[in-house]
C-alpha positions as CSV (number, residue, x, y, z in Angstrom):
1,X,0.0,0.0,0.0
2,X,1.3,3.5,-0.9
3,X,2.1,6.0,1.8
4,X,0.3,9.3,1.5
5,X,1.8,12.3,3.2
6,X,-1.0,14.1,5.0
7,X,0.9,17.2,6.2
8,X,1.2,20.3,4.2
9,X,4.7,21.2,2.9
10,X,4.0,24.7,1.5
11,X,1.9,27.6,2.7
12,X,1.0,31.1,1.4
13,X,-1.3,33.8,2.8
14,X,-4.6,34.2,0.8
15,X,-5.9,37.6,-0.2
16,X,-9.6,37.2,-1.1
17,X,-10.4,38.5,-4.6
18,X,-11.2,37.3,-8.1
19,X,-7.9,35.8,-9.1
20,X,-6.6,32.3,-8.5
21,X,-4.7,31.7,-5.2
22,X,-1.0,31.8,-6.2
23,X,1.1,28.7,-5.5
24,X,4.2,29.4,-3.3
25,X,6.4,29.4,-6.5
26,X,4.0,31.9,-8.2
27,X,4.0,34.1,-5.1
28,X,7.8,34.2,-5.3
29,X,7.7,35.3,-8.9
30,X,8.0,31.8,-10.4
31,X,5.7,29.7,-12.4
32,X,3.5,26.8,-11.4
33,X,-0.1,25.7,-11.6
34,X,-2.5,25.7,-8.7
35,X,-4.4,22.4,-8.8
36,X,-6.3,23.4,-5.6
37,X,-5.3,23.8,-2.0
38,X,-6.7,23.1,1.5
39,X,-7.4,26.3,3.5
40,X,-6.7,27.2,7.1
41,X,-9.2,29.8,8.5
42,X,-7.7,32.1,11.1
43,X,-10.8,34.2,11.7
44,X,-14.1,32.6,11.1
45,X,-17.0,33.7,8.9
46,X,-18.5,32.8,5.6
47,X,-16.2,31.6,2.8
48,X,-17.1,32.0,-0.8
49,X,-14.9,29.8,-3.0
50,X,-14.4,28.1,-6.3
51,X,-13.4,24.5,-5.9
52,X,-10.9,22.7,-8.1
53,X,-13.9,21.0,-9.7
54,X,-15.3,24.4,-10.8
55,X,-18.1,24.6,-8.2
56,X,-18.9,28.1,-6.7
57,X,-20.0,27.5,-3.2
58,X,-20.4,29.4,0.1
59,X,-19.3,27.7,3.3
60,X,-21.4,29.4,6.0
61,X,-20.1,30.1,9.5
62,X,-16.7,28.4,9.2
63,X,-15.1,28.6,12.7
64,X,-11.9,30.3,13.6
65,X,-8.9,28.0,13.7
66,X,-10.5,25.5,11.3
67,X,-9.2,23.7,8.2
68,X,-11.4,23.5,5.1
69,X,-10.5,20.1,3.6
70,X,-11.7,21.0,0.1
71,X,-9.4,21.6,-2.9
72,X,-9.9,25.4,-3.5
73,X,-8.7,27.6,-6.4
74,X,-10.2,31.0,-5.5
75,X,-11.5,32.7,-2.4
76,X,-13.8,35.6,-3.4
77,X,-13.8,39.1,-1.8
78,X,-17.3,38.5,-0.6
79,X,-16.0,36.2,2.0
80,X,-16.3,37.4,5.6
81,X,-13.7,34.9,7.0
82,X,-10.1,36.3,7.1
83,X,-6.5,35.4,8.1
84,X,-6.7,32.6,5.5
85,X,-3.7,30.4,4.6
86,X,-3.5,28.1,1.6
87,X,-1.8,24.8,2.2
88,X,-0.3,22.3,-0.2
């Protein structure tokens, strides 16, 4: 059976908006494709996202200090949650 690493190895702060969440290499000026990331929510609220599957969804009342185990491409500016970190 294959071993699957469950811990994140890269992280970048998320600024909600309309563009894709940059991968760590993109944030440093490099290239790379974001295939989706898991989110850590520092300050809770509603989270409007686009998933890696192309779904637009609102996660309502996400708690502070929680992880969102969904592969996310975008966090929209309409989100009320903040202090968000993307994890790969």
